[in-house]
MIPAKE-668060 format. One record per residue (C-alpha): residue in three letters; x, y, z. Coordinates in steps of 0.05 Angstrom, whole numbers, padded with zeros to 5 digits, always signed. Each point is the difference from the previous one (the first is absolute). Layout:
<nodes>
alaXYZ ...
</nodes>
This chain:
<nodes>
unk-00505+00513+00056 unk-00020-00036+00064 unk+00056-00030+00041 unk+00006-00034+00067 unk+00050+00040+00042 unk+00035-00018+00065 unk-00016+00059+00045 unk+00054-00019+00051 unk+00030-00067+00023 unk-00051-00042+00038 unk-00057-00049-00005 unk-00048-00009-00059 unk-00039+00062+00021 unk+00057+00045-00025 unk-00017-00017-00072 unk-00040+00056-00033 unk-00031+00005-00070 unk+00020+00068-00030 unk-00005+00036-00066 unk+00069+00014-00029 unk+00026+00027-00066 unk+00011-00051-00055 unk+00074-00016-00008 unk+00034+00018-00066 unk+00044-00054-00031 unk+00073+00023-00007 unk+00048-00022-00055 unk-00004-00075-00013 unk-00060-00010+00045 unk-00074-00014-00011 unk-00060+00017+00042 unk-00047-00056+00017 unk-00074+00007+00018 unk-00002-00051+00057 unk-00057-00050+00000 unk+00021-00042+00060 unk+00059-00006+00047 unk+00021-00053+00050 unk+00004+00009+00076 unk+00067-00028+00025 unk+00031-00009+00068 unk+00052+00052-00021 unk-00057+00051-00005 unk-00020-00014+00072 unk+00073+00009+00022 unk+00006+00065-00039 unk-00064+00026+00031 unk+00027-00016+00069 unk+00065+00037-00014 unk+00046-00060-00006 unk+00010-00005-00075 unk+00012+00069-00032 unk-00005+00008-00075 unk+00066+00006-00039 unk+00023+00068-00025 unk-00040+00028-00058 unk-00062-00040+00018 unk-00063+00031+00032 unk+00015-00005+00075 unk-00072+00001+00023 unk-00037-00040-00053 unk+00010-00076+00008 unk-00011-00053-00054 unk+00050-00045-00034 unk-00038-00030-00059 unk-00055+00017-00049 unk-00040-00017-00061 unk-00027+00056-00043 unk+00001+00037-00066 unk+00054+00046-00028 unk-00033+00069-00005 unk+00060+00045-00014 unk+00072-00008-00023 unk+00060+00043+00015 unk+00052+00023-00050 unk+00045-00055-00027 unk-00049-00056+00011 unk+00000-00051-00056 unk-00034-00063+00029 unk-00069+00030+00012 unk-00044+00052-00033 unk-00061-00001+00046 unk-00058-00046+00012 unk+00040-00064+00014 unk-00021-00043+00059 unk+00062-00010+00044 unk+00022-00025+00067 unk+00063-00002+00042 unk+00035+00016+00065 unk+00018+00070+00025 unk+00038+00025+00061 unk-00061+00038+00025 unk-00059+00043-00019 unk-00048-00053-00026 unk-00056+00017+00050 unk-00023+00053-00049 unk-00040+00009-00063 unk+00064+00016-00039 unk+00073-00015+00006 unk+00063+00009-00042 unk+00051-00054-00016 unk+00059-00010-00046 unk-00024-00029-00066 unk+00046-00060+00007 unk-00028-00018+00068 unk-00070-00003-00029 unk-00024-00066-00030 unk-00059-00015-00045 unk-00052-00038+00040 unk-00018-00069-00027 unk-00063+00005-00042 unk-00034-00059+00033 unk+00005+00028+00071 unk-00054+00042+00032 unk+00022+00064+00034 unk-00011-00032+00068 unk+00045-00059-00017 unk+00052+00043-00033 unk+00005+00045+00062 unk+00015-00061+00043 unk+00061-00020-00041 unk+00058+00048-00001 unk+00025+00005+00072 unk-00018-00071+00020 unk+00026-00037-00061 unk+00062+00043-00012 unk+00020-00005+00073 unk-00009-00076+00000 unk+00033-00011-00068 unk+00059+00044+00016 unk+00009-00033+00069 unk-00007-00072-00023 unk+00033-00001-00069 unk+00047+00060-00001 unk+00024+00004+00072 unk-00015-00072+00022 unk+00021-00033-00065 unk-00057-00049+00006 unk+00008-00060-00046 unk-00055-00047-00025 unk-00015-00056+00049 unk+00030+00032+00062 unk-00035+00003+00067 unk-00029+00069+00018 unk-00027+00030+00064 unk-00046+00060-00005 unk-00016+00037+00064 unk-00066+00038+00004 unk-00024-00042-00058 unk-00069+00032+00000 unk+00026+00071-00012 unk+00003+00032-00068 unk+00074-00015-00009 unk-00009-00068+00033 unk-00055-00022-00048 unk+00043+00023-00059 unk+00061-00036+00028 unk-00038-00065+00008 unk-00023+00002-00072 unk+00068+00019-00029 unk+00034-00056+00038 unk-00053-00050-00021 unk+00006+00023-00073 unk+00073-00022+00004 unk-00019-00069+00026 unk+00025+00014+00070 unk-00024-00032+00064 unk-00033+00058+00037 unk-00011+00006+00075 unk-00038+00060+00028 unk-00009+00029+00069 unk-00058+00040+00027 unk-00031+00017+00067 unk-00067-00029-00023 unk-00018-00066-00032 unk-00053+00028-00047 unk+00052+00041-00038 unk+00042-00062-00010 unk-00061-00037-00025 unk-00011+00054-00052 unk+00074-00001-00019 unk-00006-00073-00018 unk-00044+00021-00057 unk+00059+00041-00025 unk+00048-00058+00003 unk+00023-00003+00072 unk+00024-00071+00017 unk+00005+00007+00076 unk-00027+00051+00049 unk+00024+00013+00071 unk-00040+00041+00049 unk+00049+00041+00043 unk-00039+00038+00054 unk+00063+00000+00044 unk+00052+00009-00055 unk+00027-00072+00008 unk+00004-00040-00064 unk+00071-00027-00013 unk-00015-00071+00025 unk-00062-00004-00044 unk+00038+00024-00061 unk+00054-00052+00011 unk-00052-00054+00010 unk-00036+00017-00065 unk+00065+00000-00039 unk+00026-00066+00026 unk+00051+00037+00043 unk+00031+00036-00059 unk-00026+00070+00012 unk-00016+00052-00052 unk+00044+00029-00054 unk-00030+00070-00006 unk-00041+00041+00049 unk-00044+00059-00017 unk-00004+00035+00068 unk-00052+00054+00006 unk+00001+00000+00076 unk+00070+00006+00029 unk+00007+00010+00075 unk-00004-00063+00042 unk-00012-00042-00063 unk+00073+00006-00020 unk+00031-00051+00047 unk-00054-00051-00017 unk+00010+00014-00074 unk+00075-00014+00006 unk-00016-00065+00037 unk-00048-00020-00056 unk+00049+00015-00056 unk+00038-00052-00040 unk+00075+00006-00011 unk+00018+00057-00047 unk-00071+00028+00005 unk-00016+00071-00020 unk-00045+00039+00048 unk-00029+00064-00031 unk-00028+00049+00051 unk-00051+00047-00030 unk-00045+00020+00058 unk+00007+00014+00074 unk-00071-00006+00027 unk+00025-00038+00061 unk+00056+00049+00015 unk+00063+00031-00028 unk+00049-00038+00043 unk+00012-00073+00018 unk+00050-00045+00036 unk+00041-00035-00054 unk+00033-00067+00016 unk+00065+00012-00037 unk+00023-00071+00010 unk-00058-00025-00041 unk+00013+00052-00052 unk+00072-00023-00007 unk-00011-00075+00005 unk-00054+00000-00053 unk+00035+00052-00044 unk-00064+00041-00004 unk-00012+00064-00038 unk-00045+00052+00033 unk-00020+00053-00051 unk-00038+00064+00013 unk-00037+00035-00056 unk-00048+00058-00012 unk-00029+00028-00065 unk-00020+00070+00020 unk+00067+00034+00009 unk+00036-00031-00059 unk+00030+00046-00054 unk-00039+00013-00063 unk+00043-00049-00040 unk-00020-00058+00045 unk-00073+00020+00000 unk+00001-00001-00076 unk+00028-00071+00004 unk-00057-00018+00047 unk-00049+00028-00050 unk+00030-00046-00053 unk-00013-00059+00046 unk-00072+00022+00008 unk-00009+00007-00076 unk+00040-00059-00026 unk-00010-00053+00054 unk-00059+00014+00045 unk-00044+00028-00055 unk+00004-00063-00044 unk-00010-00045+00061 unk-00063+00038+00017 unk-00025-00003-00072 unk+00011-00075-00002 unk-00032-00013+00068 unk+00064-00026+00031 unk-00009+00048+00058 unk-00059+00044+00020 unk-00011+00061+00044 unk-00037-00009+00066 unk-00045+00058+00020 unk-00031+00000+00069 unk-00039+00065+00001 unk-00007+00067-00036 unk-00013+00065+00038 unk-00016+00068-00031 unk+00059+00049+00003 unk-00041+00041+00049 unk+00001-00059+00049 unk+00076-00006+00006 unk-00006+00005+00076 unk-00045-00062+00001 unk+00046-00036-00049 unk+00061+00011+00045 unk-00038-00026+00060 unk-00021-00061-00039 unk+00071-00016-00022 unk+00025+00010+00071 unk-00051-00050+00026 unk+00037-00056-00037 unk-00065-00032-00024 unk+00011+00014-00074 unk+00021-00054-00049 unk+00038+00027-00060 unk-00004+00073-00020 unk-00042+00058+00026 unk-00012+00055-00051 unk-00023+00073-00003 unk-00044+00021-00059 unk+00016+00071-00022 unk-00058+00001-00049 unk-00053+00005+00054 
</nodes>
């Protein structure tokens, strides 16, 4: 099989397309012929040496999601026999023509979705749904703030919150991304080139602040986020694109009785990943089929152009998901 391999930690140029042996599915696992995979910020961090793969996962092949076809099953597999179109998340190894995953982490792809749309779903929508509903306990009608609203997870978060009848505010460094987010259900957009937004959030909520925050940025955004939060708000931090540390005004945290929750999907144990797969199959899948939410694809690169795809994602100009096509 062809696979994109990280030669050594560094810039996009360290990604190499190599021929490797096809993996064999062990007990309880299936092998998937990958059609497309998503390019995520985590892949860029792994390539640079800042986000190593968990034990038991290919250390030098990035890729956290896929859509494809089951082409081999290991012993003990009962859910699949071969030929089924599936999608899901994985802890690594999706930048390849084939990967192996536990059968209970693999989910049938909705029939009405193209491969391109299906590939844009797993990481973005599972991350957003888990952060907002499971960790953030988002309730219908609450006020939600989504940082980096034009990202893959951001566009998913805006739609999920809107589907629950929430009032949704989004931040972005560019106005055009916020304009496009309005088509997804965004109520208010705030351009934050300098990372200052709390006063605007308070103004657009009548001084009340927001109940739940989906924070994909971290860093210097954190103090502003706390200032923009309502009493008893839940702030779920998923990404750290603005930095891994921040000054935290503890007085605000105490006075407002805020919850700051950190979360990550990749390093969770298999039992929790199976639960995530159930969310993808039982909640997100039906929403997609009914048109309640939709994937947002910005651009598709051939697998052989992973270097260019990483540069494109790093440029911050993309809106929604960037994909790699392993079929070409």
